[in-house]
C-alpha positions in Angstrom: -63.2 1.5 197.9 -60.9 -1.5 198.4 -58.3 -2.6 201.0 -55.9 -0.6 198.9 -57.9 2.6 199.3 -60.1 4.7 197.0 -59.4 6.0 193.5 -61.4 8.0 191.0 -62.6 6.7 187.7 -59.3 7.5 185.8 -57.0 6.3 188.6 -55.3 9.7 188.7 -56.6 10.5 192.2 -55.9 8.0 195.0 -56.5 8.2 198.8 -57.1 6.0 201.8 -60.1 7.2 203.8 -60.2 6.4 207.5 -63.9 5.4 207.2 -66.5 4.8 204.5 -70.2 5.4 204.9 -73.0 4.3 202.5 -76.1 6.0 204.0 -79.5 4.7 203.1 -81.2 8.0 203.8 -80.7 11.4 205.2 -81.0 10.2 208.8 -78.2 7.7 208.2 -76.1 10.4 206.6 -76.6 12.9 209.5 -75.6 10.2 212.0 -72.4 9.5 210.0 -71.5 13.2 209.8 -72.0 13.7 213.5 -69.9 10.6 214.3 -67.1 11.9 212.0 -67.2 15.3 213.7 -66.9 13.6 217.1 -63.8 11.8 215.9 -62.3 14.9 214.3 -62.5 13.5 210.8 -62.9 15.5 207.6 -65.9 14.5 205.4 -66.2 14.3 201.7 -68.9 12.9 199.5 -68.4 10.9 196.3 -70.8 10.1 193.5 -69.7 8.4 190.3 -65.9 9.2 190.8 -65.7 11.0 187.4 -63.9 14.1 188.7 -60.2 14.2 187.7 -59.4 16.6 190.4 -59.0 15.7 194.1 -62.3 17.5 194.9 -63.8 14.3 196.5 -60.6 12.9 198.0 -60.2 12.7 201.8 -58.3 10.8 204.5 -61.3 11.1 206.8 -64.9 10.0 206.2 -65.8 9.3 202.6 -69.5 9.2 201.9 -70.8 7.1 199.1 -74.1 8.8 198.0 -75.3 6.1 195.5 -78.3 5.1 197.7 -79.6 8.6 197.8 -81.0 8.4 194.4 -84.1 8.4 192.2 -86.7 10.9 191.1 -88.5 12.3 194.2 -91.1 14.6 192.5 -91.9 16.7 189.5 -93.8 20.0 189.8 -95.1 20.9 186.3 -96.5 24.2 187.5 -93.1 25.4 188.8 -91.3 23.3 186.1 -89.0 21.8 188.6 -87.8 18.2 189.4 -86.5 17.1 192.8 -84.0 14.1 192.6 -81.8 12.2 195.0 -78.4 13.8 195.0 -76.7 10.5 194.3 -78.8 9.8 191.2 -76.8 9.2 188.0 -77.9 11.6 185.3 -78.5 8.6 183.0 -81.0 7.1 185.5 -83.4 10.1 185.3 -84.2 10.6 181.7 -87.0 8.1 181.2 -88.6 9.0 184.5 -88.5 12.7 183.7 -89.9 12.0 180.2 -92.8 10.0 181.7 -93.6 13.2 183.7 -93.5 15.2 180.5 -90.3 17.1 181.3 -86.5 17.1 180.5 -83.3 18.7 181.7 -82.5 22.1 180.2 -79.2 20.7 178.9 -76.6 18.1 179.8 -73.2 16.9 178.8 -72.2 14.1 176.5 -71.2 12.0 179.5 -74.2 11.1 181.6 -72.8 8.7 184.1 -72.0 11.4 186.7 -74.1 11.8 189.9 -76.3 14.9 189.9 -74.7 16.2 193.1 -71.2 15.8 191.7 -72.1 17.4 188.4 -73.6 20.4 190.2 -70.8 20.6 192.7 -68.3 21.1 189.9 -70.4 23.1 187.5 -70.5 20.4 184.8 -72.1 21.4 181.6 -73.1 20.6 178.0 -72.8 22.8 175.0 -75.0 25.6 173.5 -74.3 29.3 173.4 -77.7 30.2 175.0 -77.5 27.4 177.6 -76.1 27.4 181.1 -74.4 24.7 183.1 -76.2 22.3 185.5 -75.4 24.4 188.6 -77.4 27.3 187.1 -80.5 25.0 187.1 -80.3 24.3 190.8 -83.3 26.1 192.4 -83.2 24.3 195.7 -81.3 21.7 197.7 -81.3 19.7 200.8 -78.1 18.8 202.6 -76.6 17.6 205.8 -74.4 20.4 207.2 -71.4 20.2 209.5 -73.6 20.2 212.6 -75.3 17.0 211.4 -78.5 18.9 210.7 -80.7 18.4 207.6 -81.2 21.8 206.0 -83.2 22.9 203.0 -82.1 25.9 201.0 -83.3 28.0 198.0 -83.2 31.6 196.9 -85.8 32.4 199.6 -84.8 29.8 202.3 -81.2 30.1 203.7 -80.2 31.9 200.4 -76.6 32.2 201.6 -76.3 28.4 201.8 -78.1 28.0 198.5 -75.7 30.4 196.8 -72.7 28.4 198.0 -74.4 25.0 197.4 -75.1 25.6 193.7 -71.5 25.0 192.9 -70.4 23.7 196.3 -67.2 21.8 195.5 -68.6 19.4 198.2 -67.3 22.0 200.7 -70.4 23.0 202.7 -72.2 19.7 203.4 -73.4 16.5 201.8 -76.3 17.0 199.4 -79.3 14.6 199.8 -81.7 16.1 197.3 -81.4 18.6 194.5 -84.3 20.5 192.9 -83.6 21.5 189.3 -85.4 23.8 186.8 -86.7 21.6 184.0 -88.6 22.3 180.8 -91.2 20.4 178.7 -89.8 17.2 177.2 -88.2 17.8 173.8 -86.6 15.9 170.9 -83.3 16.7 169.2 -82.1 16.1 165.7 -78.4 15.0 165.8 -76.0 15.5 162.9 -72.4 14.2 162.9 -69.8 15.0 160.2 -66.1 15.2 159.6 -64.5 18.4 158.3 -61.1 19.9 157.7 -60.0 22.1 160.6 -59.3 25.3 158.6 -62.7 25.0 157.0 -64.4 24.6 160.4 -62.5 27.6 161.8 -63.5 29.7 158.8 -67.2 29.4 159.7 -67.0 28.5 163.4 -69.3 31.4 164.5 -71.9 30.3 161.9 -71.8 26.7 163.1 -72.2 27.8 166.7 -75.1 30.1 165.9 -76.9 27.7 163.5 -78.3 25.2 166.0 -79.2 24.8 169.7 -76.0 22.8 170.4 -72.7 22.6 168.5 -69.4 21.0 169.6 -66.3 19.7 167.9 -63.5 17.3 168.7 -60.2 18.2 167.0 -57.7 15.4 166.2 -54.1 16.3 165.8 -53.4 13.1 163.9 -54.6 14.3 160.5 -55.6 17.8 161.7 -59.4 17.2 161.3 -62.5 17.9 163.3 -65.4 15.6 164.3 -68.4 18.0 164.5 -71.7 17.5 166.1 -74.8 19.7 166.0 -78.1 19.1 167.8 -81.3 21.1 167.2 -84.8 20.9 168.6 -87.3 19.2 166.4 -90.9 17.9 166.2 -89.7 15.0 164.0 -90.5 11.5 165.1 -87.7 9.5 166.8 -85.6 7.3 164.6 -82.9 7.5 161.9 -83.2 10.2 159.3 -83.9 8.7 156.0 -81.1 9.0 153.5 -78.7 10.5 156.0 -76.3 8.0 157.6 -75.1 10.2 160.4 -78.3 11.8 161.6 -81.0 10.7 164.0 -83.8 12.0 166.1 -84.8 11.1 169.7 -85.8 12.5 173.0 -83.1 14.8 174.4 -81.7 12.5 177.1 -81.1 9.8 174.5 -79.4 12.1 172.1 -77.0 14.0 174.5 -74.8 11.1 175.7 -71.9 9.6 173.9 -70.2 6.4 175.0 -66.9 7.3 176.6 -65.7 4.1 178.1 -62.0 4.5 177.4 -60.2 5.7 180.6 -58.5 9.0 180.4 -57.6 12.1 182.3 -58.8 15.6 181.4 -58.1 19.3 181.8 -60.7 21.9 180.8 -60.6 25.6 180.9 -63.4 28.2 180.4 -62.3 31.3 178.4 -64.3 34.3 177.4 -66.4 33.4 174.3 -64.8 36.0 172.1 -61.3 34.5 172.9 -62.4 30.9 172.2 -61.3 30.5 168.5 -57.9 32.2 169.1 -57.2 30.1 172.3 -58.2 27.0 170.4 -55.8 27.9 167.6 -52.9 28.1 170.1 -53.8 24.8 171.7 -53.8 23.3 168.2 -50.4 24.6 167.4 -49.1 23.4 170.8 -50.2 19.8 170.0 -49.0 19.8 166.4 -45.6 21.3 167.3 -44.8 19.6 170.6 -47.3 16.9 171.6 -48.2 15.1 168.3 -47.8 11.8 170.2 -50.9 12.6 172.3 -53.7 10.7 170.5 -56.6 12.2 172.4 -58.8 14.9 170.9 -59.3 18.5 172.0 -63.0 19.4 172.7 -64.6 22.8 172.0 -67.9 23.8 173.4 -69.9 26.9 174.2 -71.7 28.0 177.4 -73.9 30.9 178.4 -73.1 33.3 181.2 -74.6 32.6 184.6 -74.8 34.2 188.1 -73.5 31.1 190.1 -70.7 32.2 192.5 -68.1 29.6 191.7 -69.1 28.8 188.2 -66.4 29.1 185.5 -69.0 30.9 183.4 -70.0 33.3 186.1 -70.7 36.7 184.5 -69.4 35.9 181.0 -70.4 34.0 177.9 -67.9 31.2 177.6 -66.1 28.8 175.4 -64.7 25.6 177.1 -61.7 23.8 175.7 -60.8 20.4 177.0 -57.5 18.5 176.5 -57.2 14.8 177.3 -54.4 12.3 178.1 -53.8 8.6 178.8 -54.5 7.6 182.5 -51.8 6.5 184.9 -49.2 5.2 184.7 -48.8 7.7 181.8 -47.7 11.1 183.0 -49.9 13.9 181.8 -48.2 16.8 183.6 -46.0 18.2 180.9 -48.8 18.4 178.4 -51.3 19.8 180.9 -48.9 22.4 182.2 -48.1 23.6 178.7 -51.8 23.8 177.8 -52.5 25.6 181.1 -50.0 28.4 180.2 -52.1 29.1 177.1 -55.4 29.0 179.0 -54.0 31.4 181.6 -53.0 33.9 178.9 -56.7 34.1 178.0 -58.0 34.5 181.6 -59.2 31.0 181.6 -61.0 29.5 184.6 -60.4 25.8 185.3 -63.2 23.2 185.6 -63.4 22.2 189.2 -63.7 18.5 188.4 -60.7 18.3 186.1 -57.0 18.7 186.3 -55.5 22.1 187.0 -52.4 23.5 188.8 -53.6 27.0 189.6 -52.7 28.4 193.0 -55.3 29.7 195.4 -54.5 33.4 194.9 -54.9 33.0 191.1 -58.3 31.2 191.5 -59.4 34.1 193.8 -58.5 36.6 191.1 -60.4 34.7 188.4 -63.6 34.3 190.4 -65.3 37.7 191.1 -67.5 36.1 193.9 -64.7 34.3 195.6 -65.0 36.1 198.9 -68.8 35.9 199.0 -68.6 32.1 198.4 -66.0 31.6 201.1 -67.9 33.8 203.6 -71.0 31.7 203.1 -69.1 28.5 203.2 -67.3 29.3 206.4 -70.5 30.5 208.2 -72.0 27.0 207.7 -68.8 25.0 208.3 -66.6 27.1 210.6 -64.4 24.1 211.5 -63.6 23.2 207.9 -65.2 19.7 208.1 -65.9 19.6 204.4 -63.0 21.6 203.0 -61.4 20.1 199.9 -57.8 19.1 200.6 -56.4 21.3 197.8 -58.4 24.5 198.4 -58.2 27.3 200.9 -59.7 30.8 201.1 -56.4 32.6 200.8 
């Protein structure tokens, strides 16, 4: 935050909070929330500012959670790890590895905060693998009353059910407990392939390895493909294969994505993924060939998280990207959104979308349960996102 206000990573979301807090611990945070309540201010938390939606924007109290970070504990019997909610995902890998564990899965961007990634149901790829929210088995947060509350499936389960994908709307997370697994290595393979050839055996590519994703480029109509598979091979380059390597999972997952951009992503039923992608491809080739950014295609397993875009259905996620401001991404995104809507797509909470509340309610089967739980813990709407209402 500067004198000019606050903006997210891409510069698409800008706001001027009345107050900024950088709590050193949960007690600091609770005091800041109580003070905000006394002054009638809304409260939102921000992590790494990587959300392209206004989910973290506020004109009230903005809480910088970066000091609430680090690995708190690992329970190798329960196979869980508790981490500071403000921890960046890329700060945890080596510490988790030292404890002999690793995250179930993660995305190819690892600079988000854990709390922010969970709050927006951020994910990686893999048809049998769920998003990060589904790994949340416990949490600790400061609620609207300024109280520090722990929750899980057995302790305040209504709060836990909301907090797994909270949209930052029920409190400020201080710690998150995640299900983990024994540390593992991945074999990465990168290759370039003609789009029609990829689409002809897309199901085979998805089924062949633990993780598969593609980036489609309209300029030349080709795909950059990536597969990752679990292996016992030693870390290092694969002899005789230029675009293959092996390493521990947290070192293989991330890609460097420094170039600023905006992004829209929709989750569609898995069986509709190839057809929906085909329509997005035609849209770009026919009307938006000037957009140089790729389209990303990933898979995701169904989960039971109330506000997850993959709730109740196996999923394909398709992401479109655009230049950041001052470029105007709205015409492209609205055209893409019409296609996603035709396939019953659910928008990613941390990325651009224009869906009205009533449509979001139709798309999410557990909408009413989530809102009832949220409202019971924050009846005055202290943490409500500016762009979201129950009806």
